[in-house]
PADREN-419207 format. One record per residue: residue in one letter; residue number from 0; x, y, z of N, C-alpha, C in turn. Coordinates in pm, 1 decimal. Each point is the difference from the previous one (the first is absolute). Example, Ala and Ser with C-alpha at 12.3 -4.5 7.8 and 13.67 -1.06 7.14 Angstrom:
2
   aa     i        nc1        nc2        nc3       cac1       cac2       cac3        cc1        cc2        cc3
    A     0     1319.0     -569.0      780.0      -89.0      119.0        0.0       90.0      120.0        0.0
    S     1      -35.0      105.0      -72.0       82.0      119.0        6.0      -77.0      109.0       73.0
! end
This chain:
97
   aa     i        nc1        nc2        nc3       cac1       cac2       cac3        cc1        cc2        cc3
    M     0    -1282.4      304.4     1427.1      -36.1       -3.7     -148.3      105.9      -36.0     -103.9
    T     1      -55.7      -78.6      -95.4       95.4      -53.5      -92.3       63.7      105.2      -69.4
    F     2      113.3      -18.4      -68.6       72.5      121.0      -60.1       34.1      -83.3     -141.3
    V     3      -15.1       83.3     -102.6       48.3      -72.8     -134.7      108.4      104.6      -61.9
    Q     4       87.4      -53.7      -58.9      121.9       87.7      -77.7       -9.3      -43.0     -155.4
    L     5      -30.5      118.2      -65.0       19.8      -45.5     -163.6      134.5       33.4      -31.6
    I     6       77.1      -74.1      -69.1      125.1       39.8      -49.5        6.2      -20.3     -158.4
    E     7      -10.8      105.3      -45.6       17.8       -0.3     -162.0      118.8       17.4      -58.2
    Y     8       50.2      -50.3      -94.5      152.8       12.6      -62.0        8.8      -61.8     -123.3
    E     9       90.0       30.5      -59.1       28.8      -32.3     -130.6      151.8      -68.0       -0.1
    T    10       21.5     -130.7      -70.9      140.0      -68.7      -10.9       15.8      -74.6     -104.9
    D    11      105.1      -35.0      -65.7       17.4      -78.6     -110.3       80.4     -136.2       79.1
    R    12        7.3       10.8      128.4       75.6      -95.9       55.2      -78.8      -75.4      113.0
    G    13     -117.1      -64.3      -40.8     -109.1      -75.6       69.0       61.4      -86.0       84.4
    E    14       79.9      -94.9      -67.5       40.1     -101.6       72.7      108.6       13.8      107.4
    E    15       66.4      107.4       -6.7      101.7       59.8      120.3      -84.9       56.3      108.1
    M    16     -101.5       47.2      -53.8     -103.7       61.0      112.0      -47.4     -122.4       81.7
    D    17      -41.6      -92.6      -80.5      -62.3     -107.0       71.7       93.4      -84.9      105.1
    R    18      163.6       -0.2      -61.1       57.8      -64.0       93.4       15.0      106.7      144.5
    A    19       20.4      109.5      -40.4       28.1       84.4      106.5     -147.0       -5.9      104.6
    M    20      -93.9        0.7      -47.7     -122.5      -47.0      107.5       16.2     -110.7       74.5
    D    21       50.3     -113.2      -83.4       15.8     -139.2       77.7       98.2        2.3       87.6
    D    22      117.2       78.9      -34.7       97.1       19.4       94.2      -53.1       70.2      132.3
    W    23      -91.5      115.7       -5.4      -49.7       64.5      111.9      -71.5     -107.1       68.2
    M    24      -84.5      -73.8      -78.0      -90.0      -79.1       84.6       65.6     -108.3      115.6
    R    25      109.2      -48.7      -83.9       78.8      -96.8       94.3       74.2       71.6      108.9
    A    26       46.2      147.1      -30.7       79.8       72.1      106.0      -86.7       40.4      114.5
    T    27     -133.2       25.2      -25.6      -79.2       63.9       91.2     -108.1     -109.0       59.2
    E    28       11.3     -121.4       -6.0      -76.8     -109.8       46.3       -2.0       18.5      144.4
    G    29     -135.9       -2.2       41.3        9.0       -1.6      155.6      -10.6      142.0       52.4
    K    30       39.7       99.3      -73.3       12.9      142.5       51.6      -96.0      114.1      -83.7
    R    31      -19.9      -60.3     -134.7      -71.2      107.1      -79.4     -144.5       -2.7       46.0
    T    32      -89.6      126.7      -13.4     -123.9        8.5       36.6      -99.3       15.9     -119.7
    M    33       58.3      -26.2     -120.4     -100.8        2.6     -111.0      -86.5     -118.9       -5.3
    S    34     -138.7       18.8       -8.0      -88.1     -105.4      -22.2        0.8      -93.5     -113.8
    R    35       -0.8       72.1      -92.5       19.3      -63.8     -146.2       48.8      130.7      -81.7
    E    36       27.1      -55.7     -119.9       43.5       92.5     -130.3      -53.7      -84.2     -134.7
    I    37      -56.3       97.5      -74.3      -54.7      -46.2     -120.2       95.6       66.7     -125.8
    H    38       62.8      -60.4      -72.2      103.8       47.5      -95.6      -76.7      -17.1     -130.9
    T    39      -14.8      121.0      -70.5      -83.8        0.8     -109.6       73.9       63.7     -119.4
    Q    40      -15.1      -44.2     -135.4       48.2       70.1     -113.8      -99.8       44.1      -91.8
    D    41       22.2      109.4      -59.7     -101.8       66.1      -79.5        5.6      -83.2     -148.3
    R    42     -132.1      -43.2      -18.3       -2.6      -77.1     -137.7       39.8       68.9     -109.8
    G    43      -24.2      136.9      -15.8       33.1       78.4     -110.7      115.9       38.5        1.1
    D    44       80.7        4.7      115.6      137.0       66.2       -5.7       80.6     -115.8       80.9
    S    45       75.3      -80.9      -33.6       65.2      -95.6       60.3      132.6       60.4      105.9
    R    46       20.2      117.2      -28.1      108.8       66.3       91.4      -71.3       64.7      117.5
    H    47     -118.3       -4.4       22.1      -92.8      105.8       84.7      -50.4     -120.1      125.9
    Y    48       27.2       30.7      113.9      -40.9     -101.2      113.1      -57.9      103.8      112.2
    V    49      -96.3      -86.0       83.2      -51.6       37.7      100.9       -6.1      -97.9      111.2
    D    50       57.2       45.7      131.4        8.9     -110.1       96.0      -99.0       53.4       95.7
    I    51      -98.5      -82.7       46.8      -98.1       34.7      102.8       54.2      -64.6      126.0
    V    52       29.3       74.2       79.7       53.2      -63.1      148.8      -92.1       52.2      103.9
    E    53      -50.5     -107.8       86.7     -103.1      -12.0      111.0      100.2      -11.1      124.5
    F    54      -60.8       86.1      121.0       66.9       -6.9      133.6     -105.4       16.9       74.2
    P    55        6.4      -42.3      136.6     -115.8       11.9       77.9      -37.7      127.1       45.5
    S    56       86.7      102.4        0.0       11.1      140.7       16.6       68.9       90.2      -62.4
    Y    57       -2.3      137.4        0.2      120.2       79.1      -22.6      113.1       -4.5       85.0
    E    58      -24.4      -33.4      133.9      111.8      -12.3       64.0       86.6     -103.2       -4.4
    Q    59      -43.7     -127.3      -34.0       59.5     -123.3      -46.4       54.8       16.8     -116.0
    A    60      -27.4       73.2     -110.0       60.0       28.9     -125.9      113.3       45.7       42.6
    M    61       27.9      126.3       75.4      119.3       82.6       40.5       71.5     -101.6       90.4
    V    62      -33.8      -72.4       75.5       96.1      -96.0       33.1       78.3      -88.4      -82.4
    N    63      -84.0      -42.4     -101.9       53.9      -65.6     -110.7      100.0       68.0      -83.7
    N    64      -27.7      128.5      -21.6       48.6       96.4      -96.7      151.6       30.5       89.0
    D    65       13.7        0.2      138.4       99.7       22.4       56.0      105.0     -114.4        9.4
    L    66      -32.3     -123.8      -59.6       93.1      -96.0       38.6      120.0        8.5      -96.3
    P    67      115.6      -24.4       26.5      117.8       38.9      -79.7       -4.9      -91.0     -126.8
    E    68      -57.3     -123.6        4.1      -21.7      -66.9     -127.7      -90.9       61.8      -88.8
    T    69     -122.7       76.4       36.0      -69.9       57.0      -89.7       72.3      144.1      -44.3
    Q    70       64.9       35.0       68.5       71.7      133.4      -61.2      103.9      -39.0      -96.4
    R    71       58.3     -112.9       27.2      100.6      -50.8     -106.9      -69.7      -34.0     -149.9
    T    72     -118.1      -80.1       38.6      -86.8      -50.3     -121.5      -44.6      127.5      -59.4
    A    73      -36.1       90.0       79.9      -66.4      117.3      -72.2      102.6       54.1      -85.8
    E    74      104.8       35.7       38.2      122.3       68.5      -89.2       20.2      -83.5     -119.6
    R    75       -3.7     -131.6        9.2       43.3     -112.7     -127.5      -97.1       34.9      -81.6
    F    76     -139.3       17.6       59.2     -108.8       10.2      -99.9       11.5      127.1      -73.3
    R    77       28.4      114.0       71.5       24.7      133.6      -72.9      108.8      -18.3     -118.6
    E    78      116.3      -71.9       43.1      100.0      -27.8     -113.1      -59.8      -74.0     -102.2
    L    79     -112.5     -113.3       -8.1      -33.3      -44.0     -122.0     -134.0       50.1      -44.9
    C    80      -46.9      111.1       40.2     -117.3       46.6      -42.1       46.2      121.2     -138.9
    S    81      -65.3       20.7      -90.0       18.0       97.4     -108.2      -19.4      132.6       53.5
    N    82      -77.8       10.9       99.3      -16.2      135.0       44.4      -55.2      -17.9      156.8
    E    83      -23.9      109.2       75.1      -33.1       -4.4      146.5     -118.9      -92.3       21.5
    P    84      -12.0      -80.6       76.9     -109.8      -65.8       54.8     -106.1      100.1       62.7
    R    85     -130.4      -15.4      -24.9     -114.6       81.1       31.4      -51.0      -87.0      109.3
    F    86      -18.4       63.6      137.9      -62.0      -50.4      107.5     -141.0       68.1       -0.8
    V    87      -94.5      -98.0       39.2     -128.1       69.9       47.5      -37.7      -75.9      138.2
    N    88      -20.6       72.6      100.3      -32.6      -42.5      118.4     -144.7      -10.8       43.4
    L    89      -65.1     -102.1       17.2     -152.9       -1.9       21.4      -57.6      -61.3       94.9
    E    90      -75.3       65.7      108.8      -86.4      -61.8      107.2     -133.7      -84.0      -43.4
    V    91       11.2     -123.3       11.5     -117.8      -63.3      -42.8     -106.3       40.5       94.9
    V    92     -123.6       53.5      -74.7     -113.1       31.8       69.9     -139.6      -85.3      -29.9
    G    93       55.6      -83.7      -65.2     -120.7     -105.0      -45.3       45.6     -114.1      -80.0
    D    94      -50.1     -123.2        2.4       57.5     -135.4      -45.4     -132.7      -63.2      -34.6
    R    95       -8.1       -7.2     -119.7     -114.6      -79.8      -69.7       47.0     -112.4      -63.2
    S    96      -57.0     -129.7        9.3       42.9     -106.1      -57.1     -128.2      -60.2      -79.9
! end
């Protein structure tokens, strides 16, 4: 079953966050289990972001989470955020297009 994680955070350092994500993408090429990531920014508050990250399953998300590169990037993200990121873990129970 598809698994989606929402990561909500605030930062004044958006460009540094983008570079950290680009570095992670390069470092995890061929081993990450993420299917896709949608990076969004709040139109009403440019410091507020929500990333929507999709995985084939919860189990595959945990494999991805356990990668050393993911752990290092998560720590870097926390340093760049204004407050602790909020994670929402969601099982996809329907997908309508």
